[in-house]
N, C-alpha and C positions, 0 to 999 in steps of 0.2 A: 628126834622131840614125844615129851612122852605128857601126855594132856589128859584130859580128868573130863567125862561125860557128864552132859549136858543135870543131872539125878544128882550127880555126886556136888556136884559145887551148891545147886541149891540144897544141900543135905548142910553142906561146911560153911554157905549163904548160913543158916536159917542159926547155928549153932551165934555165930558173929552178933547175929540181928541183935541175939538174947543179952550178949558179952554188951549189944550200947546202948540197949536200954538200963540195964541194970547198973550204967554208972558215969560219972557224970562223963570220967577223959573219952575219951575210944579205946576199945578192948584192946585188952591184952595177947599180947602170944602166944600162942599159948597151943597145945594140940588138941584136937577135937575127942572126949571122950569115948574109949569104946571100942569105934575104928581103926584109927588110929593115923588116921588123914588131916593133912596140921590146918592152921585156921587161916596161915598165911602166905593167898595165892600169891601166884606172881604174874602180874597180865598184861600180854602184849598186843596190841591191833598190827590184823593181820591183811585189814581188807579197810577202807573205807564204809563206813553201812551207811544203809536208807534210814534215817531218824524221820521218824512223823516232829510232823508241826511241828510241839507242844518241845521235843527237844531240837532242836534249831535255837537253840540259846550258846552266846557268846563263853559259856563257861563249860559249857557241854560240850563245842568247838575246842576247849584250850587243851579239857582233855584228853580228849581224844589226839590231836595237836600230840600231847607229851607220849599218851603209848604209841604212837606210829615211830616213838625216835626209841626209844627206854619204856624195860617193863616197872610196868608199878607193881605195889601191891595194895589189897583196897586200905589199910591206914593211914598209907599215902595220899588215895583218892583224901579221903571222910579227913584228913588233915589242911587240906588244900583247897578244899571246894567246901559247895556252900548248903550242899544238896545234906539234909535226914537219908541217915543210916537203910532206911528200905526201899528211899526210891533211886538212890546211888545202886542198890540192888536190882532192882528192874532191872534196872538200866543195863546191865553189867548182864542179865538175863538173856533179856532182850540181845545184846551184842553178842551172845555166844550162840545165841539161837539162833539168829542171822550168818550163823556163822567168818563175823568178821576176829573174830576176838580169839584169839587162842589162851589157857589159861596151865600155868603150868602149878603143878604142887612140891617145894621144895623137898616136901618126904621125900618123896623116891625117889631121894636121888642120896640120902640119909646111908651110910655103908658102901655105900661104890669107892669104887677103887678110883683115887686118882692118875685121871690117862700119862704114861708114860712119855717121854721122849725119843 
């Protein structure tokens, strides 16, 4: 499985933060300028994390539960939770640093030939 480094994730999330601050809705899905990285990262929970006391809320547990059963995008998470974009990004960065979150950039799969049976 292709995964990304924490620095790359921070770079992509910073681009989507700027989009969210500049628009009334959620950031549009678009490739990040210049580096070819996609803004539509996919997140999948690999293991339950150790959360600080402030992170032990019903909303975060619901989000983690969904992420443990299916991969989701940042836009999907923003649309379904009441967290501010910066709070969500901080949580995602914490989960990556903790080793609990797998991050997949679908742009890495672009151009690959489909597997043959």
